[in-house]
KOLLO-870646 format. One record per residue (C-alpha): residue in one letter; chain; residue number from 1; y, z, x. Coordinates in pm, 1 decimal. Each point is the difference from the previous one (the first is absolute). Layout:
N
- resn_chain_resi_c2_c3_c1
- a_A_NUM_Y_Z_X .
...
This chain:
316
- resn_chain_resi_c2_c3_c1
- m_A_1_-857.1_-1469.8_1591.0 .
- s_A_2_-225.8_-196.4_-232.3 .
- f_A_3_-13.3_-28.3_-376.1 .
- a_A_4_-277.7_-110.8_-232.5 .
- s_A_5_18.6_-348.8_-141.7 .
- q_A_6_255.4_-21.2_-277.8 .
- s_A_7_-257.1_-175.0_-220.2 .
- r_A_8_-233.4_300.0_-2.8 .
- p_A_9_39.5_237.3_-296.6 .
- w_A_10_141.0_337.3_91.3 .
- d_A_11_-276.8_251.6_63.0 .
- v_A_12_103.0_365.7_17.6 .
- h_A_13_-308.4_68.8_211.3 .
- r_A_14_57.9_-286.5_247.0 .
- l_A_15_361.7_26.2_103.8 .
- p_A_16_168.4_-246.0_236.1 .
- s_A_17_49.3_123.9_352.6 .
- a_A_18_306.8_210.8_64.3 .
- e_A_19_-57.9_17.1_376.1 .
- g_A_20_327.2_13.8_187.6 .
- r_A_21_196.5_134.4_-296.6 .
- t_A_22_159.7_341.7_-37.6 .
- v_A_23_56.5_146.0_-345.6 .
- l_A_24_187.4_315.9_-98.8 .
- v_A_25_-126.7_162.0_-321.2 .
- t_A_26_226.2_271.2_-138.8 .
- g_A_27_-202.7_275.0_-162.5 .
- g_A_28_-306.8_-132.6_179.4 .
- n_A_29_-165.0_340.2_13.2 .
- a_A_30_-115.5_11.4_-364.8 .
- g_A_31_-64.5_-195.7_-318.5 .
- i_A_32_77.7_-370.3_-19.4 .
- g_A_33_170.4_13.7_339.0 .
- y_A_34_-308.2_144.2_166.5 .
- f_A_35_-232.9_-270.6_-133.4 .
- a_A_36_249.5_-275.5_83.4 .
- a_A_37_10.7_137.4_354.9 .
- e_A_38_-379.4_18.9_23.4 .
- q_A_39_-43.4_-356.8_-125.1 .
- l_A_40_269.8_-138.3_228.6 .
- a_A_41_-157.9_179.6_296.0 .
- a_A_42_-335.6_-152.4_-93.6 .
- a_A_43_166.1_-343.8_14.9 .
- g_A_44_107.2_72.0_358.1 .
- a_A_45_362.4_104.7_-45.3 .
- v_A_46_163.5_277.3_196.7 .
- v_A_47_96.8_239.3_-280.4 .
- v_A_48_276.7_258.4_19.8 .
- l_A_49_-21.8_279.2_-257.0 .
- g_A_50_347.8_106.9_-103.7 .
- s_A_51_-29.9_362.1_-111.7 .
- r_A_52_207.8_315.1_23.3 .
- d_A_53_-315.1_215.6_25.0 .
- r_A_54_-170.9_-21.4_339.5 .
- v_A_55_-309.1_191.9_-116.3 .
- k_A_56_-60.0_-235.3_-293.1 .
- a_A_57_62.5_-303.6_219.9 .
- d_A_58_-250.8_127.3_256.1 .
- a_A_59_-258.3_45.9_-277.0 .
- a_A_60_63.4_-354.8_-120.7 .
- m_A_61_-40.9_-141.7_350.0 .
- v_A_62_-330.1_187.7_43.8 .
- s_A_63_-124.8_-146.0_-327.3 .
- i_A_64_113.4_-355.9_76.5 .
- r_A_65_-165.1_7.4_341.5 .
- s_A_66_-323.7_128.9_-151.5 .
- h_A_67_-10.5_-291.9_-245.8 .
- v_A_68_146.7_-264.4_231.9 .
- p_A_69_-148.2_25.1_349.9 .
- g_A_70_261.1_-94.0_256.3 .
- a_A_71_286.4_32.8_-248.1 .
- r_A_72_342.2_-1.9_163.5 .
- v_A_73_208.3_246.6_-197.4 .
- r_A_74_279.3_240.6_87.0 .
- h_A_75_247.3_232.2_-167.9 .
- l_A_76_376.2_-28.0_-39.0 .
- r_A_77_180.1_305.0_-130.6 .
- l_A_78_196.7_-132.1_-294.7 .
- d_A_79_189.5_195.6_-266.0 .
- l_A_80_151.6_-234.7_-256.4 .
- a_A_81_182.8_287.6_-167.1 .
- d_A_82_204.0_54.2_319.5 .
- l_A_83_216.5_-308.6_43.3 .
- s_A_84_150.4_117.8_328.8 .
- s_A_85_-345.9_5.4_161.9 .
- l_A_86_-97.8_-359.3_-74.7 .
- k_A_87_170.9_-175.8_290.7 .
- t_A_88_-166.1_240.9_241.5 .
- a_A_89_-335.5_-64.8_-165.6 .
- a_A_90_43.6_-376.5_31.7 .
- d_A_91_96.3_36.1_366.3 .
- k_A_92_-314.2_203.6_62.7 .
- l_A_93_-215.8_-292.1_-109.1 .
- d_A_94_68.7_-128.9_351.8 .
- l_A_95_-87.2_-360.0_-93.9 .
- d_A_96_138.2_-341.1_89.1 .
- r_A_97_-80.1_-124.2_-349.4 .
- l_A_98_-149.7_115.1_-329.7 .
- d_A_99_-211.8_-245.9_-199.1 .
- a_A_100_9.4_184.9_-331.3 .
- v_A_101_114.0_317.9_-166.6 .
- v_A_102_-160.6_129.6_-317.4 .
- h_A_103_253.4_204.0_-196.4 .
- n_A_104_-256.7_219.7_-171.8 .
- a_A_105_87.4_370.2_36.7 .
- g_A_106_118.4_174.4_-311.3 .
- v_A_107_62.7_326.7_-179.8 .
- a_A_108_-107.2_53.9_-362.3 .
- l_A_109_105.7_313.3_-188.1 .
- d_A_110_-151.7_93.2_-334.9 .
- d_A_111_226.9_281.0_-112.9 .
- p_A_112_364.3_106.4_15.4 .
- p_A_113_221.2_122.1_155.4 .
- r_A_114_177.0_-290.2_161.4 .
- q_A_115_-20.5_20.3_379.7 .
- e_A_116_211.7_-154.1_274.0 .
- t_A_117_-48.5_-112.8_358.1 .
- g_A_118_195.2_161.0_280.3 .
- d_A_119_247.2_-287.9_-35.5 .
- g_A_120_67.5_95.2_-363.2 .
- h_A_121_-192.4_-285.1_-164.5 .
- e_A_122_-245.5_49.3_-287.1 .
- l_A_123_-331.9_52.5_177.2 .
- m_A_124_-207.4_-286.6_-142.1 .
- f_A_125_277.3_-261.1_2.0 .
- g_A_126_117.7_122.3_340.0 .
- t_A_127_-344.1_-9.3_161.7 .
- n_A_128_-173.4_-287.7_-175.1 .
- h_A_129_291.9_-242.2_-4.8 .
- l_A_130_293.2_109.7_215.3 .
- g_A_131_-219.2_111.0_289.8 .
- h_A_132_-173.5_-336.7_17.1 .
- f_A_133_329.2_-185.0_-49.7 .
- a_A_134_152.5_183.0_297.0 .
- l_A_135_-311.7_-31.5_215.0 .
- t_A_136_5.9_-377.9_-44.7 .
- q_A_137_333.8_-15.5_181.9 .
- w_A_138_-143.2_162.7_311.0 .
- l_A_139_-315.9_-211.5_-8.1 .
- a_A_140_186.4_-328.1_-54.4 .
- p_A_141_35.9_-91.4_371.3 .
- l_A_142_-372.4_59.1_62.3 .
- l_A_143_-99.7_-198.3_-309.5 .
- s_A_144_236.5_-283.9_91.9 .
- a_A_145_-158.7_-14.8_347.0 .
- a_A_146_-344.9_-76.6_-146.0 .
- p_A_147_-85.9_-363.5_-75.2 .
- a_A_148_-64.8_55.5_-372.5 .
- a_A_149_39.0_366.5_-90.8 .
- r_A_150_-43.7_144.4_-347.1 .
- v_A_151_160.4_283.3_-190.6 .
- v_A_152_-249.4_103.3_-268.7 .
- t_A_153_141.9_235.0_-259.3 .
- v_A_154_-252.5_192.7_-206.5 .
- g_A_155_110.1_44.2_-358.9 .
- s_A_156_-176.9_136.6_-304.1 .
- f_A_157_-138.3_-125.4_-330.1 .
- a_A_158_214.2_275.7_-155.3 .
- a_A_159_314.2_-191.5_96.8 .
- r_A_160_-74.1_-268.3_-260.8 .
- s_A_161_109.3_222.6_-286.0 .
- e_A_162_309.9_140.5_171.5 .
- r_A_163_354.7_-128.3_30.3 .
- l_A_164_257.5_106.7_256.9 .
- d_A_165_305.5_190.8_-111.8 .
- l_A_166_250.4_-124.3_254.8 .
- d_A_167_247.3_267.1_-112.5 .
- d_A_168_-251.3_280.7_57.3 .
- l_A_169_-231.4_-116.0_279.7 .
- q_A_170_-70.6_357.4_105.9 .
- s_A_171_-68.6_143.6_-345.3 .
- t_A_172_282.5_250.2_15.3 .
- r_A_173_69.1_-19.0_-374.1 .
- d_A_174_-349.6_-37.9_-142.8 .
- y_A_175_-286.9_106.6_224.3 .
- r_A_176_-355.8_-60.6_-118.5 .
- p_A_177_-247.9_8.5_290.6 .
- k_A_178_-238.3_-275.1_-111.7 .
- r_A_179_284.0_-234.0_-94.4 .
- t_A_180_190.5_77.6_318.5 .
- y_A_181_-312.8_-77.0_202.6 .
- g_A_182_-52.2_-331.1_-183.0 .
- r_A_183_361.6_-94.2_60.3 .
- s_A_184_-26.5_86.6_368.1 .
- k_A_185_-295.9_-239.1_28.6 .
- l_A_186_189.0_-262.0_-199.2 .
- a_A_187_288.8_37.9_244.1 .
- q_A_188_-242.5_-61.6_286.8 .
- m_A_189_-128.0_-317.7_-163.6 .
- c_A_190_351.9_-122.3_-76.3 .
- f_A_191_81.8_62.4_366.1 .
- g_A_192_-295.6_-216.1_108.1 .
- f_A_193_110.6_-294.4_-212.5 .
- e_A_194_366.3_29.6_98.2 .
- l_A_195_-99.2_24.0_366.2 .
- d_A_196_-191.4_-326.0_-41.8 .
- r_A_197_309.9_-172.2_-138.8 .
- r_A_198_213.0_122.4_288.4 .
- l_A_199_-254.6_-92.6_265.7 .
- r_A_200_-32.7_-352.5_-139.4 .
- a_A_201_378.1_-38.4_-15.2 .
- m_A_202_22.4_73.6_372.7 .
- r_A_203_-306.7_-217.9_73.5 .
- s_A_204_-183.9_293.4_151.8 .
- t_A_205_-365.7_-34.3_96.1 .
- v_A_206_-65.8_348.2_-147.2 .
- l_A_207_-166.2_6.0_-342.4 .
- s_A_208_50.8_264.5_-267.2 .
- v_A_209_-296.3_43.5_-234.7 .
- v_A_210_-67.7_252.2_-278.2 .
- a_A_211_-341.8_140.3_-89.3 .
- h_A_212_-135.5_267.1_-231.0 .
- p_A_213_-339.2_174.1_-20.6 .
- g_A_214_-51.6_-10.3_-375.3 .
- g_A_215_-180.5_303.0_-136.6 .
- a_A_216_-141.0_193.0_294.8 .
- l_A_217_-169.6_336.9_-52.2 .
- d_A_218_-107.7_259.5_254.9 .
- s_A_219_-319.2_57.6_-199.6 .
- l_A_220_-110.2_-362.7_52.8 .
- t_A_221_88.7_0.4_368.3 .
- p_A_222_-261.4_25.9_277.6 .
- s_A_223_11.2_323.9_196.0 .
- r_A_224_173.4_-7.1_334.9 .
- p_A_225_-39.1_348.1_145.5 .
- p_A_226_201.9_169.8_133.1 .
- v_A_227_265.7_-204.7_-184.1 .
- s_A_228_-150.0_25.4_-349.1 .
- v_A_229_-328.4_81.0_-169.6 .
- t_A_230_-120.4_-123.9_-337.2 .
- t_A_231_-296.2_190.1_-138.7 .
- t_A_232_-291.8_-163.6_-177.9 .
- g_A_233_98.7_178.9_-318.5 .
- e_A_234_354.2_-132.0_17.2 .
- r_A_235_-124.8_-353.7_50.4 .
- l_A_236_-247.1_23.1_-290.1 .
- r_A_237_264.9_135.2_-237.0 .
- a_A_238_234.7_-281.6_101.7 .
- l_A_239_-250.0_-284.6_-43.8 .
- p_A_240_117.2_-96.5_-352.1 .
- s_A_241_350.1_-44.2_143.6 .
- a_A_242_-133.2_-255.8_246.2 .
- l_A_243_2.8_-256.8_-280.7 .
- l_A_244_380.0_-0.2_21.6 .
- v_A_245_101.3_151.6_333.7 .
- q_A_246_-134.6_39.8_352.5 .
- g_A_247_1.4_212.7_314.3 .
- k_A_248_277.1_9.0_256.7 .
- d_A_249_-210.5_-201.3_243.6 .
- a_A_250_17.8_-293.8_-242.0 .
- g_A_251_360.3_83.6_-83.3 .
- a_A_252_83.5_-82.0_361.8 .
- w_A_253_-137.7_-354.8_-27.3 .
- p_A_254_321.2_-165.0_-132.6 .
- v_A_255_199.0_172.6_274.2 .
- v_A_256_-232.9_-122.2_273.3 .
- r_A_257_3.1_-352.6_-139.4 .
- a_A_258_379.3_4.9_-4.5 .
- v_A_259_-6.7_88.4_370.3 .
- l_A_260_-274.3_-238.2_118.6 .
- d_A_261_-40.9_-302.3_-225.9 .
- p_A_262_161.0_-302.9_170.0 .
- e_A_263_67.5_-153.7_-341.5 .
- v_A_264_216.6_288.8_-120.3 .
- r_A_265_368.5_-87.1_-30.9 .
- g_A_266_314.1_206.4_-22.9 .
- g_A_267_105.6_116.8_-344.7 .
- q_A_268_-353.6_16.6_-135.0 .
- l_A_269_-161.8_287.6_-188.9 .
- w_A_270_-366.2_86.2_62.6 .
- g_A_271_-217.2_230.4_-207.8 .
- p_A_272_-354.9_43.5_-136.6 .
- r_A_273_-152.6_-288.4_-190.2 .
- v_A_274_-115.0_173.4_-321.1 .
- f_A_275_301.7_80.1_-220.7 .
- g_A_276_188.0_100.3_314.2 .
- l_A_277_-209.9_316.8_11.6 .
- r_A_278_-319.1_-69.9_192.6 .
- g_A_279_-189.7_-264.7_192.7 .
- a_A_280_59.5_-240.8_284.1 .
- p_A_281_362.7_-69.9_96.2 .
- r_A_282_186.4_-291.8_-150.6 .
- r_A_283_353.8_-126.4_-25.9 .
- e_A_284_179.0_118.6_-315.2 .
- p_A_285_304.9_-130.1_-184.5 .
- v_A_286_308.8_199.4_96.0 .
- p_A_287_138.6_190.7_-301.7 .
- s_A_288_357.0_-109.4_-63.0 .
- h_A_289_143.9_352.5_8.3 .
- m_A_290_-129.4_47.7_355.7 .
- a_A_291_169.4_-307.1_141.8 .
- d_A_292_318.9_-39.2_-204.8 .
- p_A_293_247.4_-101.1_275.4 .
- a_A_294_290.9_183.9_-161.6 .
- v_A_295_-195.2_325.5_-24.8 .
- t_A_296_-165.9_-20.0_340.7 .
- a_A_297_329.6_-82.2_172.9 .
- q_A_298_169.1_300.2_-161.9 .
- l_A_299_-290.6_223.4_100.5 .
- w_A_300_16.4_-135.4_355.1 .
- n_A_301_370.8_67.7_37.1 .
- a_A_302_-30.7_345.9_-153.9 .
- s_A_303_-290.5_81.9_231.4 .
- a_A_304_191.4_-114.8_307.6 .
- a_A_305_292.6_219.3_-100.2 .
- l_A_306_-223.9_302.3_-61.6 .
- v_A_307_-173.0_-20.9_338.0 .
- g_A_308_308.5_-118.6_189.5 .
- t_A_309_-155.6_-314.3_140.4 .
- d_A_310_105.3_-360.7_51.3 .
- p_A_311_-102.2_-200.1_-311.0 .
- r_A_312_-130.6_-275.0_230.9 .
- l_A_313_-258.7_246.2_141.5 .
- g_A_314_6.4_-160.1_344.4 .
- f_A_315_-229.8_-298.5_-59.9 .
- r_A_316_55.0_-329.9_167.9 .
């Protein structure tokens, strides 16, 4: 495995080699996850698409291979809303080690009513946060076996304006879809920063990094049939928005940098350069409400209790 010189500026179009590395991308069949998978495959990584939908995963693999000749990509059936299935999914990776996992998959609902997973958790909080929290436990031995593995948690710009209600994490008393979604992404980001603290305390070689895509629109995203198609008309109508936001291909850049850049360190936050909404990836200051140790520790313990897992998550 070789990396570019650390003195060279990061170039999203000239990524360091990821040969010899295996990366699991949850939700790698669409959106940000798809483009992160495509870019990581182009850098030489073996990419595993974690998706509950085999048909969509197959379409994504066809597209990646058409844009990245020789791409090494495969599917892992993964349903983050079904906590009991996650250990089996991790076992089916059939790997000696895992170099990185990108916690990207997510559910976003726009309208009521409130929905729940089969385990009885609010759907967005249960899938976006609890599913990834639980999955991390089963991946911990594989990540610990790699020389310098990374857990990259994909948050959202929307989380900046939200605050967790630790007494109502699952929005049972006051459910508003957009706010509940933002809080589920905030919970993910808090998880990433708390995981970093815990990994450093145990002197683990695994790094926990948080990234977000900024403002990423389908209408500014290159077509990837059969995964997605953006018409010329849609792109033309969206052009004025490109002054502030970008496509999902560019939204994946901070995620890919968090996985591959040898200068990235645990506990960092990476996002787009221009107002945190668009542009090349850069390191951002961590908002205090995302990394407050008292809040993140309470969230961690509550999450462990909800999913019935060991709070240490099995790292070493």
